[in-house]
Structure formats: structure tokens, C-alpha cells
N, C-alpha and C positions, 0 to 999 in steps of 0.2 A: 483474550485479553490484553491490550496494550498494559501493563509493570511499570513499575520507574527503573525495571532491569534496564526499559526504553531508553532514559534521560543518561544511567552510567554511562551506558554502547558511547549514542551520542557523541557527550561529552568524551571517554576512551577517544574517539574516533579523530575527534579537533585536536586535542592533545597529540595523541601520534599524530598527525600530521602534522603540527608546529612542529614536534620532532626532526622529522626529515624535512622540514624543507629550510632548519635551522641550523643540521651539520651539513645541506649542502649548503650553507652566504658562506664564502672561504673572504669575507672580506669585515666578520664579523671574527675578533679577536678571542671573542666566549662560545665561541656558537659549539665546541663539545661540552660544555661548560650544561649551555640553555636546552641543549637537544637530552640529555642527560635529567633533567629534569623534569621537563615536562613530557618523555617517555618515559621515565617511571610514574611519575601522577599521569599518565596513559594505564599504564603497567592498575594501576593500584584502582581504573574504574571499573578496565573489560577482566578484570580479575584474584581482585582481589578479596573476594567470597572463599576464592583456589588459596590464598595463600597464608590464609592462616594469620592467630593475633602475632604473634613471635615473625610470621613472615610483614607483616604489616609493618609491623613495631620496627625492622630492620629498615626496610623503605623510608618510614617517614625520618629513625636514625641517618639515611643520606638526603631526605630533602633538605634534613636544615644542613647537613654536611657542605650542601655546591649551593647552598644561597650563604650561607653562613662564614664562606670561604671566596665569596662577592664576585663566583661565576658564573656568574647573568647580569647578562647587558644586552642592550640594541644595537645595534652595528649603527657607522657615523651612514647619515643618505638614506635617498631613499622614501625621502617625503616626499609630497603631491605640492610644486611649488605654486603660490600663496594664488599666484592668475589665472594657476589651469583651475582653483578651486573655484575664484568667483564666477570665473567664464562656464565651468559642471553645474554654477548653483543655480543663476541667469537662466542654461537653456532647459535645467528638469523641474525649477521651482519646487512648487509644493509636495510636490511626487515624492521626494527625499527625506520627507517631514513622512509622509503615510508611509512611505516600509518600516519605516523607525515605530511606528505606532500600531502599524501590523500585531510586531509581539506583542504588548497588553492586552493585546482585542479578543486577539484568540486567546488570550491565555486565562483573561476574564471570561468568553463567552464559554469554550471548555470547562470550567470551574465546574458553572452551572449547567453545560448541555450533557455531559456526560451523567451525574445523576437522574439524569429523568429516561440512559440509555440503557438498562444497566447489562454486567456483561462485554461492556464496550473498551468502558480504562475502570482502574481501579480506584473507586471514588476518593483517597487516602489520602490519593497521590495524585487528585484527576488537576490538580495549579500546577504541579513541576512535569505532569504530564502536558500539559498542556500549552505550558513557555518552551519547553524544548519542540514543539510541534509546530510554537507559532516563529521561530526559529528560524524552520524547516522554509516556514511558507514564503518570511521576507523575505528572506536569500534567495528563493525561485520569484516570485516577485520581483526582485532588485536587478537581479541576471537577467527575466526577460524583458526588460525594460531600458539597463542600460547597456546591458553585452558588455562587458570589462572580460580584459583575460578569464578563459576559468579560474584560475589559480590566486589572481589580484586575491578576493574579499582574504582568503587563509594568508596571503602573504602578511596584508598589512594587519591581521587578526594577531598574525604571528608576532610580526613589529610591535604595535601596539603589546601586547605578554611579557614581550621581552623587555618594552620597556619599563613595564610595571614590575613584573620580579616576584619576585618571593611571597609578598601581599597581595598579591591577585587569589591565593586561598586561606588568607587570613581568616577572614573566615568561619572557612568551613576547620580550617584548625584551630578558632579557639569556641570552636563551638564543641570539638570533641571535649576540650579542659572542659567547660562544664561540667560535658556527661561526666566527666573522672574525678570532678567535684563531688557529683553529686553520691556516686557510688563509696566515696573516698568518704561521707559522713559530714562535708563539711557545712550542708544545708541543715545539719542540727545544734552543732557549732554554732553558727553564728546567729541560729534561735531563740539558743539562751543570753545569747549577750545581746538581744535587742528584745528579748522578750520582757528583759530586766526590765527596761530603760521604758518600757509601755507604759502605761495605765491602767490598772484594775483596772475591767471594762469599761475601754475607753476605747468602740470600733474606730472612731478616726483620725489613733493614737496608731494605733492594726491598721489604717489604710494609710496614711504618711508617712510610717515605718518601708513599709512594700513600695512605696510609689518612688522616695528617696536611695531606701535599697535599691531597686533594682538601675536607678541610673547612676550611681556612687559605683557599684559592683560593675555595669556596663565600662564607666571610664577606664574600670582597675584594669577591666579583660578586656576592651576593644569592644566588648561585640554582646549583645543583647542578649542572643542565644546560648554567649555560656553563663552568664547573669542569672536569665534565667528560671536553668537547676536548685539553683543556690539557693536564689529565692521563693520561690517556692513553695523547697521545702521547707525552710527555717519559717516563716509568716506567710504568704499565701491557701498554703491545702490547712494546716494546724487551727489558724485561728481564722485567716475570712471564711474559706470555706468549709470550715467541718464545727469549730465556737460562731461565728457566726450568723452560719448563713450562707456567703455569697452567692450567686450563681458563675458558678466556674467558667461560662465561656470570656463573660462579661471580664471577669480577677483574670486567666491569663491576657483575651486579647488586652485591656489599658494596660498590664503592667509594661509587655512587652514597647506599648505603647512607650511610656515612661519609661524604659529602659532607650527604647532608641534616642529622647533627647538625648539622653549621655555618650550615644552613639559619633552627635554634634558636638559635644565642647571636650572631646580629649583628643590626643597624638599618637594609643594608644590603637587610634582605627585606624590604624596606617591606609588602607586601603579607600577607605574617603577622606579623609582632610590629609594627609602627608602627600600622596602620589598627584592628586589633583592639583597641590603648588607647586610639585618640579614641575609635570608637566607644562601647567602653563609660565613657566616662568618665576612666580612670582617672588619680588625680594622678603620681604616674611615666612616663612615654614608656614608657620603657622593663623597665615590669614585667612582662610577659610575658617579656621577656628572662630580665630571673633568674629568670620563676618556673622557661624550664626548661630554664637553665642544668646544675640540675643531672640532668637527666635525662640531658642530653647530652652531657658527658663518659664519665658510663659506658657509654652505649650507644655511643662513639666509639671506648673499648678494649673494649669486645667484640664487634664489627664488624670492628677489626683480628688481633684476634687466630682471631677465627670465618675471614678472608681464608689466614690464614695457615694454619686447620688446616682448611681441605676446600679449598683450591682449587687445592693441590700434589701 
């Protein structure tokens, strides 16, 4: 049976390859920092279970130290010339888009297929496993048709990660922070504070508090996965599900969507909002956020209304 370990091994091998290619890049003055950062991340993916809690804690501190010291960065040059990009796009046309679409298509198909083929893959992790398989298929199709140098995809992937830097693993770190907050009882404390502000017996008040809370905590913590454990422990589970008998699947799904609205409006979601602005050389570093607010606020309103209508 294919398990989540397959995804960890795949990601670990990719990060290990980035570390090896990075240290071999003598044009990059930060090559040792890049190699150490991606190498440690590869170690966490490939051997995190064997390191134990203390070992993983030291590894995370080392990652923070490398990033905090500014030892991650991309080497100058190495970009494909614009005229070459235009020529390749004209030559291969829509095939380039097809390669990109293979990944979500395989992820969606595998999510449903693995549920009907028992024993083939862990059904609880079907989406992540399918996503990993989709990446491999897209890579194989692209290599077969475009015939680039063998290491070119890895080199360009490494250069992109070097440019993004520590923000590439921000979702993983913030999701872990959410789990820590949940274990520390932050959700219960927040629940007590919010509960005193919700009118007694008001279902819509509880729904509004949950939706707005998901968006707000996502803006503070930078990731809906980090906000979710806190708000579920505070409002979602005790009020919406247990007290008002809401559908857990609907509460969880729409609650996450409400949190994603907060992601669109916060610089704390650096990998989504600040890194693209830097890569696109926007004059305003918050230009992406300004462009998204007009969508985020109406979408948050719709999610709150949908939660009220469909969860109860």
C-alpha cells in the first residue's frame, strides 16, 4: 500500500538534490547556506521519524538560524532569455499548459480512484499521494516531449526555491504552530473570550464569530491551517457542532475557506503575498494584497452566509 511516506520520500529526495546542486554552484556566494537549509529540510523529510522530538526541535532551530542570518539567496544570472522563452512558447504552444494541468488532474482523479481500489493507497492520504504521483507524471511527460538536459528541471527548481527562500516552508511551520497552540489550550481561552461576546442562543452570532475568527486568526498567524485548530477548539466544535448540531464536514470545509479569505489580506502569508511581489518586481510590496482585498471581503461574506445556510 502506498502511504504518506511516499510523499515524504519524494519531497526529501528533491530537497536533497537541491542541496547538492546548490553547493556545487560556485557563482552563488550563499551556496553553503542554501545547501545547509535544503539539506536539513531533506533530512527532516527522510529521517524525521528517527530523529525524535528533541532532534527535530534542534533541526528547526538550525533552519531558523540559517534563514535569520540571511544565508539563503539566489545566484545572479541563470535566467532564460526572454526571446528564448518566447520562441519555446511559440514552438510548443498549449502543450506547456497541458503539462501543468496534469498535476491537478491526477490529484483529483487519484483522490476518487484510490477510494474504490482498496489496498492500493491509504485513503486518508489519497489527495497528497495523488499529488506526488501527478508531479512525477507531469515531469516525465515534459521531459519526453521537450527533451531538456537531464538536470535542467532540478536546476531551475533549485533556483526558484533559492529565490523564495525560507518562505517556501512557511505553511508547514505555521501549521505546526497551530497544533502547538491547540495543545497549549489557546482554543479554550479564545473560546471563553468569544463566548462572552456572542448573544445567548444566537446561531448566526456563533457562525459569524467562527467565520470572522478564522479570517482574523489566519491574518495574524499567516495560514488557515494554523488558525483552524484554534478556532475549532474555541467555537467550531463546542458551539457549532456540539451545541447547534452542525454538519462537521460543512463547518470544517467552509471554515477553512473563510480562513483562506484572511490569507488573501495579510503580509504574514509571505509565500503567497510578498514573495510574488518580489519575484515580479512590483513597486509596492503589498500590491498583491491590495489587488486581492476586493475579492477577499465579499468572498468571506459569502462563506459566512453559506455556513449559516448549509451546515444546520
